[in-house]
C-alpha positions as CSV (number, residue, x, y, z in Angstrom):
1,X,0.0,0.0,0.0
2,X,1.4,3.4,-1.0
3,X,0.7,6.2,1.5
4,X,0.7,10.0,0.9
5,X,1.9,10.7,4.5
6,X,3.6,8.5,7.1
7,X,3.9,9.9,10.6
8,X,6.4,8.4,13.0
9,X,6.4,8.7,16.8
10,X,8.9,7.5,19.4
11,X,5.9,6.5,21.6
12,X,2.2,5.9,21.0
13,X,0.5,9.3,21.5
14,X,3.5,11.4,20.2
15,X,1.8,11.7,16.8
16,X,-1.6,12.6,18.2
17,X,-0.1,15.3,20.4
18,X,2.1,16.8,17.7
19,X,0.1,16.6,14.5
20,X,-3.3,14.9,14.8
21,X,-5.1,17.9,13.6
22,X,-3.0,18.1,10.4
23,X,-3.4,14.4,9.8
24,X,-7.2,14.6,10.2
25,X,-7.3,17.5,7.8
26,X,-5.2,15.7,5.2
27,X,-7.4,12.7,5.5
28,X,-10.5,14.8,4.9
29,X,-8.8,16.0,1.7
30,X,-8.5,12.5,0.5
31,X,-4.9,11.8,1.5
32,X,-3.9,8.3,2.7
33,X,-2.1,8.5,6.1
34,X,-0.3,6.0,8.3
35,X,1.4,6.0,11.7
36,X,4.5,4.1,12.8
37,X,5.2,4.0,16.5
38,X,8.9,3.2,17.2
39,X,8.3,1.8,20.8
40,X,5.4,0.6,22.8
41,X,5.9,3.2,25.5
42,X,6.6,0.5,28.0
43,X,8.7,2.6,30.3
44,X,5.8,5.1,30.9
45,X,5.0,5.6,34.5
46,X,1.3,5.2,33.9
47,X,-0.3,2.4,31.9
48,X,1.5,-0.5,30.2
49,X,2.5,-1.7,26.7
50,X,-0.8,-3.6,26.4
51,X,-2.9,-0.6,27.4
52,X,-1.0,1.7,25.1
53,X,-1.6,-0.6,22.2
54,X,-5.3,-0.6,22.9
55,X,-5.3,3.2,23.2
56,X,-3.3,3.6,20.0
57,X,-5.8,1.4,18.1
58,X,-8.7,3.5,19.4
59,X,-6.9,6.8,18.3
60,X,-6.2,5.3,14.9
61,X,-9.9,4.6,14.4
62,X,-11.0,8.1,15.6
63,X,-8.6,9.7,13.2
64,X,-9.4,7.4,10.2
65,X,-5.7,6.4,9.8
66,X,-5.2,3.7,7.1
67,X,-2.5,1.7,8.9
68,X,-0.7,1.8,12.2
69,X,2.3,-0.4,13.1
70,X,4.7,-0.6,16.1
71,X,8.4,-1.5,15.5
72,X,8.8,-2.5,19.2
73,X,12.1,-0.8,19.7
74,X,13.2,-0.5,23.4
75,X,11.5,2.5,25.0
76,X,14.3,4.8,26.3
77,X,17.1,2.7,25.0
78,X,16.8,2.5,21.2
79,X,19.7,4.1,19.3
80,X,20.3,5.5,15.8
81,X,22.3,2.6,14.4
82,X,22.2,0.4,11.3
83,X,19.8,-2.2,12.8
84,X,17.3,0.4,13.9
85,X,17.7,2.4,10.6
86,X,16.9,-0.8,8.6
87,X,13.7,-1.3,10.5
88,X,12.6,2.2,9.6
89,X,13.8,1.8,6.0
90,X,11.6,-1.3,5.7
91,X,8.5,0.7,6.6
92,X,9.5,3.6,4.3
93,X,9.9,1.2,1.3
94,X,6.8,-0.7,2.3
95,X,4.5,2.3,2.3
96,X,6.5,4.7,0.0
97,X,5.2,8.0,1.5
98,X,5.8,11.3,-0.2
99,X,5.8,13.1,3.1
100,X,7.2,11.9,6.4
101,X,6.4,13.5,9.8
102,X,8.4,12.7,12.9
103,X,9.3,13.8,16.4
104,X,10.7,17.2,17.4
105,X,14.4,17.8,16.8
106,X,14.8,18.9,20.5
107,X,12.6,18.0,23.4
108,X,12.3,17.1,27.0
109,X,12.1,13.4,26.5
110,X,15.4,12.0,25.1
111,X,13.5,9.5,22.8
112,X,12.0,12.4,20.8
113,X,15.3,13.9,19.5
114,X,16.7,10.4,19.0
115,X,13.6,9.4,17.1
116,X,13.7,12.5,15.0
117,X,17.3,11.9,13.9
118,X,16.7,8.1,13.4
119,X,13.8,8.6,11.1
120,X,15.4,11.5,9.2
121,X,18.6,9.5,8.6
122,X,16.6,6.4,7.5
123,X,14.6,8.6,5.0
124,X,17.9,9.5,3.3
125,X,19.3,6.0,3.4
126,X,16.1,4.5,2.1
127,X,16.8,6.1,-1.2
128,X,20.1,4.3,-1.7
129,X,19.7,1.4,-4.1
130,X,22.8,-0.5,-2.7
131,X,21.1,-0.8,0.7
132,X,19.2,-4.1,0.3
133,X,16.1,-4.8,2.4
134,X,13.2,-7.3,2.1
135,X,9.8,-7.6,3.7
136,X,7.9,-10.8,4.0
137,X,10.3,-12.5,1.6
138,X,10.1,-9.9,-1.1
139,X,13.0,-7.6,-2.1
140,X,12.1,-4.0,-1.6
141,X,12.8,-1.1,-4.0
142,X,14.7,2.0,-2.9
143,X,12.4,4.9,-1.9
144,X,13.1,8.3,-0.5
145,X,10.3,10.6,0.7
146,X,10.2,14.1,-0.9
147,X,10.2,15.9,2.5
148,X,10.7,15.3,6.2
149,X,8.9,17.6,8.6
150,X,9.2,17.6,12.4
151,X,6.1,18.3,14.6
152,X,6.5,20.4,17.8
153,X,6.0,18.7,21.2
154,X,6.9,19.8,24.8
155,X,9.2,22.7,24.0
156,X,8.0,25.8,22.3
157,X,10.3,25.5,19.3
158,X,9.9,28.2,16.7
159,X,8.1,26.7,13.7
160,X,9.3,27.0,10.1
161,X,5.6,26.8,9.0
162,X,2.2,26.2,10.5
163,X,-0.9,24.4,9.3
164,X,-4.4,25.7,9.9
165,X,-6.3,23.0,11.7
166,X,-9.5,25.0,12.3
167,X,-12.4,22.5,12.3
168,X,-10.2,19.6,13.3
169,X,-9.3,20.5,16.9
170,X,-12.1,18.4,18.3
171,X,-11.0,15.2,16.6
172,X,-7.4,15.9,17.7
173,X,-8.5,16.1,21.3
174,X,-10.6,13.0,21.0
175,X,-7.6,11.1,19.6
176,X,-5.4,12.4,22.5
177,X,-8.0,11.5,25.1
178,X,-8.1,8.0,23.7
179,X,-5.0,7.5,25.8
180,X,-6.9,7.3,29.1
181,X,-3.9,6.0,31.0
182,X,-1.6,8.9,30.1
183,X,-3.4,12.2,30.5
184,X,-5.2,14.1,33.3
185,X,-8.2,12.3,34.8
186,X,-9.1,13.2,38.4
187,X,-10.7,9.8,38.8
188,X,-7.5,7.9,38.0
189,X,-5.3,7.3,41.1
190,X,-1.9,6.8,39.5
191,X,1.3,8.7,39.9
192,X,1.1,12.2,38.4
193,X,3.5,12.8,35.5
194,X,4.3,16.0,33.6
195,X,1.7,15.1,30.9
196,X,-0.9,13.9,33.3
197,X,-1.6,17.3,34.8
198,X,-4.6,19.5,34.1
199,X,-2.2,22.2,33.0
200,X,-0.7,20.1,30.3
201,X,-4.1,19.0,29.0
202,X,-5.3,22.6,28.8
203,X,-2.0,23.6,27.1
204,X,-2.8,21.4,24.1
205,X,-5.8,23.6,23.4
206,X,-4.3,27.0,24.1
207,X,-1.1,26.3,22.3
208,X,-3.0,25.4,19.2
209,X,-5.2,28.5,19.7
210,X,-2.1,30.7,20.1
211,X,-0.5,29.3,17.0
212,X,-3.8,29.9,15.1
213,X,-4.0,33.5,16.5
214,X,-0.6,34.2,15.0
215,X,-1.7,33.3,11.5
216,X,-5.3,34.6,11.8
217,X,-7.1,31.3,12.3
218,X,-8.7,29.6,15.2
219,X,-6.2,26.7,15.6
220,X,-2.9,25.6,14.0
221,X,0.0,23.2,14.4
222,X,3.6,24.1,13.9
223,X,6.4,22.2,12.1
224,X,10.1,22.5,11.5
225,X,11.7,21.5,8.2
226,X,15.1,20.3,7.1
227,X,15.0,22.3,3.8
228,X,13.6,25.6,2.6
229,X,9.8,25.8,2.6
230,X,8.9,26.1,-1.1
231,X,5.7,27.5,-2.7
232,X,4.8,27.7,-6.4
233,X,3.4,31.2,-6.0
234,X,2.7,33.8,-3.4
235,X,-1.0,32.9,-3.6
236,X,-0.2,29.6,-1.9
237,X,0.4,31.5,1.4
238,X,-2.5,32.3,3.7
């Protein structure tokens, strides 16, 4: 299956927090979208790998994502080496996305920056014909995405561009709240983590509102890019 967009996250819920509104909007425009989680989030203070899998499946259905896979790398301990790059390359060649979205290049959680660099490096290597991979017994053809964009997470990184997600904030929040184990819920009596506070939950809304305010819309999500942002004409800008 060829996808238009493939979003990677170091943990289940990274993609939802960073760019669920953008993905929902692209799906509404007829684009095919997939998600690849690098780890199962098994080191998370709250929940478990099994629970996170159930939550990720629910979020996938809410967003209308075509495929979602988990590479089951070690949460907290995966590295950017040949073995891990090849796992990502297999997914890139399997789904042949034109656009890849991945973790923030700098963030509070060490896996986010590691995941960003791992996926970015794999996107380049995936285009080299002399790197041979196979999937389910079939030799894969080289494939390099056209662009790699990084969504913004915990830190307030200055975006290179923003996407208007007005009309898609509700589905973004529903997908995030599918992760019952991870976010603020006064009825859940588990340890409080930085993302399990009321403040963090509210910040998702007001950060998107503020990003939207800066471009004259209700809500927006920001991204950084590894190359110049290009438009075919000034009329493409809003």
